C-alpha positions in Angstrom: 5.7 16.9 51.6 2.9 15.0 49.8 2.3 15.5 46.0 -0.4 18.0 45.2 -2.9 18.0 42.3 -3.5 21.2 40.3 -6.0 22.2 37.6 -5.6 25.5 35.8 -7.8 26.3 32.8 -7.7 29.5 30.8 -10.6 29.5 28.3 -9.9 32.6 26.3 -8.1 32.6 22.9 -4.6 34.2 23.0 -5.4 35.6 26.5 -3.4 34.8 29.6 -5.3 35.4 32.8 -2.9 36.1 35.7 -4.2 34.5 38.8 -3.1 35.5 42.3 -0.8 33.1 44.1 2.5 31.6 42.8 0.9 28.1 42.1 -1.4 29.5 39.4 0.8 32.3 37.9 3.6 29.9 37.2 1.5 27.0 36.1 2.9 25.2 33.0 0.5 25.8 30.0 -0.7 23.4 27.4 -1.1 25.2 24.1 -3.4 23.5 21.7 -3.4 24.2 17.9 -6.0 22.9 15.4 -4.3 21.5 12.3 -7.5 20.5 10.4 -11.1 19.5 11.1 -14.1 18.3 9.2 -15.0 21.9 8.2 -11.5 22.4 6.6 -11.1 22.4 2.8 -9.1 19.3 1.9 -7.0 21.3 -0.7 -9.2 20.2 -3.6 -12.1 22.3 -4.9 -15.3 21.7 -3.0 -13.8 18.9 -0.9 -13.9 18.8 2.9 -12.3 16.4 5.4 -14.6 13.7 6.6 -12.3 11.6 8.9 -8.7 11.4 10.1 -6.1 8.8 11.0 -3.7 9.0 13.9 -1.0 11.7 13.1 2.8 11.5 13.3 4.9 14.4 14.5 8.5 15.4 14.1 10.4 18.7 14.3 7.4 20.9 14.4 5.7 19.1 11.5 2.8 16.7 11.5 1.6 14.1 8.9 -1.7 12.3 8.8 -4.0 10.3 6.5 -7.5 11.6 5.9 -10.6 11.0 3.9 -12.4 13.9 2.2 -15.8 14.2 0.5 -17.5 16.7 -1.7 -18.6 17.6 -5.2 -22.0 16.4 -6.4 -24.4 16.1 -3.4 -26.2 13.2 -5.1 -23.0 11.3 -6.1 -20.3 12.8 -3.9 -16.6 12.2 -4.6 -14.5 10.5 -1.9 -10.7 10.9 -1.8 -8.2 9.4 0.6 -4.9 11.1 1.0 -1.8 12.0 3.1 -1.4 15.5 4.4 1.2 17.5 6.3 1.1 20.5 8.5 4.1 22.8 9.3 4.9 26.5 9.6 1.2 27.3 10.2 0.0 25.8 6.9 -1.5 22.6 5.6 -0.4 20.9 2.4 -1.3 17.8 0.5 1.4 15.2 0.2 -0.5 12.9 -2.1 -4.1 11.8 -2.6 -6.0 9.5 -4.9 -6.2 12.1 -7.6 -2.4 12.2 -7.9 -0.3 9.8 -9.9 2.3 7.4 -8.4 4.4 7.5 -11.5 4.9 9.4 -14.8 2.5 7.0 -16.5 -0.7 9.0 -17.1 -2.9 6.0 -16.3 -1.2 5.2 -13.0 -3.5 5.6 -10.0 -3.5 5.4 -6.2 -6.3 3.4 -4.5 -5.7 3.7 -0.7 -3.2 4.8 1.9 -1.9 3.6 5.2 -0.9 5.8 8.2 2.2 7.9 7.5 5.4 8.4 9.6 7.3 11.7 9.5 10.9 12.5 10.3 12.1 16.0 9.3 10.9 16.5 5.7 10.7 12.8 5.0 7.2 11.2 5.0 6.9 7.4 4.7 3.6 5.5 4.0 2.1 2.5 2.4 -0.3 2.7 -0.6 -2.3 0.5 -2.9 -1.7 1.6 -6.5 -1.4 0.6 -10.1 1.0 1.7 -12.8 -0.8 2.1 -16.0 -2.6 -1.1 -17.1 -1.1 -3.2 -14.4 -3.2 -4.6 -11.6 -3.4 -2.9 -8.3 -0.6 -3.8 -5.8 0.8 -2.5 -2.5 4.0 -0.4 -2.1 6.0 1.5 0.4 6.6 5.1 -0.5 8.7 8.0 0.7 8.0 11.7 -0.1 10.7 14.3 0.5 12.4 17.3 -1.0 13.5 15.1 -4.0 9.8 14.1 -4.7 7.9 10.9 -4.4 9.5 7.5 -4.9 8.7 3.8 -4.3 11.0 2.1 -1.8 9.6 -1.4 -2.7 6.3 -3.0 -3.8 4.7 -6.4 -4.2 6.4 -6.9 -7.6 9.8 -6.7 -5.9 11.9 -9.6 -4.6 12.9 -9.8 -0.9 16.3 -10.5 0.4 15.5 -14.3 0.2 16.0 -15.9 -3.2 12.7 -16.8 -4.9 10.6 -14.8 -2.5 8.6 -11.7 -3.4 6.7 -9.3 -1.2 2.9 -9.8 -0.9 1.9 -7.1 1.7 3.3 -4.4 4.0 2.6 -2.9 7.4 2.8 0.8 8.1 6.4 2.0 8.1 8.4 4.0 10.7 11.0 6.5 9.6 13.9 8.2 11.4 16.6 10.4 9.9 16.2 8.9 6.4 16.1 5.3 7.6 12.9 3.3 7.2 11.6 0.2 8.9 8.5 -1.9 8.1 7.0 -5.3 8.5 6.3 -7.3 5.3 4.9 -10.7 4.2 6.5 -12.6 1.3 5.8 -15.7 -0.7 7.5 -17.9 -3.3 4.3 -17.9 -5.4 4.0 -21.7 -5.7 0.3 -22.2 -6.7 0.1 -25.6 -4.9 2.3 -25.4 -1.8 3.4 -21.8 -1.4 6.1 -20.9 1.1 5.4 -17.7 3.0 7.6 -15.7 5.3 7.0 -12.8 7.8 9.8 -10.3 8.5 11.1 -6.9 9.5 12.9 -4.9 6.8 14.9 -1.6 6.8 15.7 0.8 3.9 18.5 3.3 4.0 20.7 5.0 1.4 18.9 3.4 -1.5 19.3 -0.2 -0.3 16.9 -2.6 1.3 18.0 -5.1 4.0 16.3 -7.8 6.1 16.5 -7.0 9.8 15.0 -10.3 10.9 12.8 -13.0 9.4 11.2 -16.3 10.3 14.2 -18.2 9.1 16.5 -16.2 11.4 17.2 -17.4 15.0 16.2 -15.3 18.1 19.0 -16.8 20.1 22.1 -18.9 19.8 20.1 -22.1 20.3 20.0 -23.8 16.8 16.4 -24.9 17.4 15.1 -21.4 18.2 12.6 -20.0 15.7 10.5 -16.8 15.0 6.9 -17.2 14.2 5.5 -13.7 13.5 6.3 -10.0 14.0 4.6 -6.8 15.0 4.9 -3.3 13.7 8.5 -2.0 14.1 9.6 1.4 15.4 13.0 3.0 14.4 15.2 5.7 16.0 18.8 6.5 15.2 19.3 3.1 13.6 17.8 1.2 16.5 14.7 -0.9 15.6 12.2 -2.2 18.2 9.5 -4.8 17.5 7.5 -7.5 19.1 7.7 -11.1 17.9 6.3 -14.6 18.7 9.2 -17.1 19.0 10.4 -20.2 20.8 13.8 -20.9 22.2 14.7 -24.5 21.5 12.1 -26.9 22.8 10.2 -24.3 24.7 6.7 -23.4 23.6 6.2 -20.3 21.4 5.8 -17.1 23.4 5.9 -13.3 22.8 8.8 -10.9 23.3 10.0 -7.3 22.7 13.2 -7.1 20.8 15.7 -4.4 19.7 18.0 -4.7 16.8 21.0 -2.3 16.3 24.7 -2.2 15.5 25.4 -4.5 18.4 23.0 -7.2 17.1 19.6 -8.5 18.3 18.6 -8.1 22.0 15.5 -9.2 23.8 14.1 -6.5 26.1 11.3 -8.6 27.7 9.3 -11.7 27.1 6.3 -13.6 28.6 8.6 -15.6 30.8 9.9 -12.5 32.5 8.5 -10.9 35.7 7.1 -7.4 35.7 8.0 -4.7 38.2 5.1 -6.0 40.4 6.0 -8.9 42.6 4.4 -12.2 41.5 3.3 -10.8 38.2 4.7 -12.1 34.8 4.1 -10.6 31.3 1.5 -12.5 29.2 1.4 -10.3 26.0 2.8 -7.1 24.5 1.6 -4.3 22.2 3.7 -2.7 19.5 6.7 -0.7 21.0 7.9 2.8 20.4 11.7 3.6 20.5 13.6 6.9 21.0 17.4 6.5 21.0 18.0 3.5 23.3 14.8 3.8 25.2 11.8 1.6 24.4 8.2 2.0 25.7 5.5 -0.6 25.3 2.1 -1.7 26.5 1.9 -5.1 28.2 -0.5 -7.4 30.0 0.6 -9.4 33.0 -0.9 -12.1 35.3 0.0 -13.8 38.6 -0.7 -17.2 37.0 -3.3 -18.3 39.5 -5.2 -21.1 37.7 -8.5 -20.4 39.5 -8.8 -16.7 40.2 -5.9 -15.0 38.3 -5.0 -11.4 38.9 -4.3 -9.5 35.6 -2.9 -6.1 35.0 -2.5 -3.8 32.0 0.4 -1.3 32.0 3.0 0.8 30.2 6.7 0.0 30.6 9.9 1.7 29.7 13.3 0.0 29.0 16.2 2.5 29.1 18.8 0.3 27.5 19.7 -1.3 30.8 16.7 -1.9 33.1 12.9 -2.1 32.9 10.7 0.4 34.7 7.0 0.7 35.1 5.6 3.9 33.8 2.0 3.2 35.0 -0.4 0.3 35.4 -3.9 -0.4 36.6 -2.8 -0.2 40.3 -1.7 3.4 39.8 -4.2 6.3 40.1 -5.0 8.6 37.2 -6.2 11.5 39.5 -5.9 12.6 43.1 -9.2 10.9 43.8 -8.4 7.8 45.9 -11.1 5.9 44.2 -9.9 6.7 40.7 -8.3 3.9 38.7 -7.0 2.9 35.2 -8.6 0.1 33.3 -6.7 -0.3 30.1 -3.9 1.4 28.0 -3.1 1.9 24.3 0.3 1.5 22.7 2.6 4.4 23.9 4.8 6.8 22.0 8.2 7.9 23.3 10.5 10.9 22.7 13.6 11.0 24.9 12.3 9.7 28.2 8.8 11.3 27.8 6.1 8.7 27.3 2.5 9.5 26.1 -0.4 7.1 25.7 -4.2 6.8 25.7 -5.9 5.1 28.7 -9.4 4.2 29.8 -10.0 5.3 33.4 -12.6 6.3 35.9 -12.4 9.0 38.5 -14.5 8.2 41.6 -18.1 7.2 40.7 -17.9 8.9 37.2 -18.3 6.7 34.1 -15.4 5.2 32.2 -13.7 7.6 29.8 -10.6 7.8 27.6 -7.8 10.2 28.2 -4.4 11.2 26.7 -1.7 11.1 29.4 2.0 12.1 29.4 4.8 11.2 31.7 7.2 14.1 31.6 10.2 14.4 33.9 8.8 11.5 36.0 5.4 13.2 36.6 2.3 11.8 35.1 -0.2 14.3 33.7 -3.6 14.0 32.0 -3.5 16.2 28.9 -7.1 15.9 27.6 -10.0 13.4 28.0 -13.4 12.6 26.7 -15.9 15.0 28.1 -13.5 18.0 28.1 -14.1 21.1 26.0 -11.8 21.6 22.9 -12.3 24.2 20.2 -15.7 25.0 21.7 -16.9 21.4 21.4 -17.2 18.4 23.7 -14.6 15.6 23.2 -16.2 12.2 22.6 -13.1 10.1 21.8 -9.4 10.4 21.1 -6.9 8.9 18.7 -3.2 8.7 19.3 -0.4 6.8 17.4 3.0 5.3 17.8 4.7 8.4 16.4 2.5 10.9 18.3 5.1 12.6 20.5 8.2 14.7 19.6 9.9 16.4 22.5 7.2 18.2 24.5 4.7 18.2 21.6 1.9 15.7 21.0 -0.4 15.2 18.0 -3.7 13.5 18.3 -7.2 13.2 16.7 -10.3 14.3 18.6 -13.8 13.2 17.7 -16.7 15.4 19.1 -20.2 14.7 20.3 -21.7 16.6 17.4 -20.1 14.1 14.9 -17.2 16.3 13.8 -13.5 15.6 14.3 -10.2 17.2 14.0 -6.4 16.8 14.2 -4.7 18.8 17.0 -1.2 19.5 18.3 -0.5 20.3 22.0 2.7 21.9 23.2 3.5 21.2 26.8 5.3 24.1 28.5 8.5 23.6 30.5 9.0 24.3 34.2 7.4 23.0 37.4 4.5 24.0 39.5 5.7 25.2 43.0 3.7 24.4 46.1 1.9 27.3 47.8 3.2 28.5 51.1 -0.2 28.3 52.9 -3.4 26.3 52.6 -5.2 29.6 51.9 -3.6 29.8 48.5 -4.7 26.3 47.8 -8.3 27.1 48.6 -8.3 30.4 46.8 -6.8 28.9 43.6 -9.2 26.0 43.6 -12.3 28.2 44.2 -11.2 30.6 41.4 -10.6 27.7 39.1 -14.1 26.3 39.8 -15.6 29.8 39.1 -13.7 29.9 35.7 -15.0 26.4 34.9 -18.6 27.5 35.6 -18.2 30.5 33.2 -18.3 28.1 30.3 -16.1 30.3 28.1 -15.6 28.8 24.6 -12.3 27.4 23.4 -11.2 28.2 19.8 -8.6 26.8 17.4 -5.6 27.8 19.5 -5.7 28.5 23.2 -4.0 27.8 26.5 -5.0 25.2 28.9 -3.3 23.7 31.9 -4.5 20.5 33.5 -2.5 18.5 36.0 -4.2 15.8 37.9 -2.9 13.5 40.6 -1.2 10.4 39.3 1.2 10.5 42.2 2.7 7.1 42.8 4.2 5.8 46.1 7.5 5.2 44.3 7.8 8.8 43.2 10.4 10.8 45.1 8.0 13.7 45.8 5.4 11.6 47.5 
C-alpha cells in the first residue's frame, strides 16, 4: 500500500479536539512549549530578551545564549548571557554582570553557544580577571559552580604552545570536546597549530592535532579541523587532510577508545550512483551513530550535477537520510534545495532545510526523521504562538530523544526559543477513501478558522517525504 500524507492541526491551547475516524483520533501530536521570547524578562530588573542563539537540549533541560536590552531608553543597557530552562522555569546561568572569578574587578565580555548534558553546561567566553587584559576561555557550570576548563593563558599538550582561541564546545556525561588554535608566541615566525581537545575528570588531553597523522602513512598530514561533537566518549569531527602524496581533501572522522577512524571523505562515493562527496558540514554524534551534511557531485567537467544531503553512519555502513532528489511533501513537484547541519539522538535525525512545495516560494523548515519516517515539524509561514514564523534556528545539540529545541523569528520582528515534544506511535491508514476525504475536509475547515496558538499547544503535521527505498512505499 502506498505511503499516505497526513496533516492534523489542533489550534486551541490545552484542548484536544477528537476528530471522527481512526487516522485523526490516533494522530501523533507535536507539543510546543515556549521557553522565552522577546517579551520575557531576562532575569535582570527592566531587561528583556532581544535575540537568541541556537539552543542545546538534554534530559528535559535546554540552554541557550541570548542578548537582552533595557534600562534607560536613551542609553539602554545591553547584556549577553547564558540561560537554562528546566522544570517549567527559566534561570540565568551567567551574564556580563556576573564575575568569572572571586576578583571583584573580573568581568565577562561575550559568550559563545552553550552545550548542555544533564546539569552540566559548557560554553566559551571572553573575560578578564581583574586588571588583566581580556582573553578567551572554556567554562563549565554545574552543581559545583562555575569553573574555567582552560583559557588563552594556558599551555596546550604541546611543549611551548599556548592556546590562542577556542571553538564552541560539546559536552556529554561530564566529558567535554572543543576545537582550539595555539601558537608558540614567536613575534617573528610564530608556529601555530589547530587541534581537537577533550577534558574529563579534571584533565585535558589532545584528541588530534596538525602534527598527528590521519593514517599509517608517515607522510599523511592534517591541515585544519571543524567543530567536534561528543557522545559517550566518542568524538566526531571534520578535517582537511592528505594521505601521503595525495592532495588535501576533506573527511569525517570519529575518535574513540579503538582509535581514529574515517567515516567518509571526498574520495568516497555517496549512496547515489556516480556521485562522490565534495565537502562536509560539522557532524553530530550519538553513541556510535554520526549524522552530517554533505555536498556531492558527479564530477562532470562541463555540466556537473551537484547534490546537497544529510547522511547517517551507524558505526558500520553509510545511509542517506535525505537529499535534494527526495521530496519534502506529497506534492510530486516539491523538492529540497539545501540542508543545514543535522543533530542526532539515537537514530533520530533533525535538521533545517530550504524547500519548495509545488509552485510556492522557497521557505525554510525543521524536519525530523523518526523511526525511518521523515516529517516536517514547522516551517516559515506557519503559525506559532499566534504569530507567523519568518525564519528558524537549529543547532548541533538541538535534539534529545523525541524532543527538539529551536529558535523562531516572526514576521513582526519578535523571536523566541521553543521546545517541541514529538509523541510516540504511528498513524494508521483509514479503511476507506471516505475517511480520507472527511479528515482532509475537516482539517481544511479547521485551518480556515484561524484560531490562535499560544505558548503551549498541540499540533500535528506529517507531510509526504515518502522515499522509494522506504519499506512502506
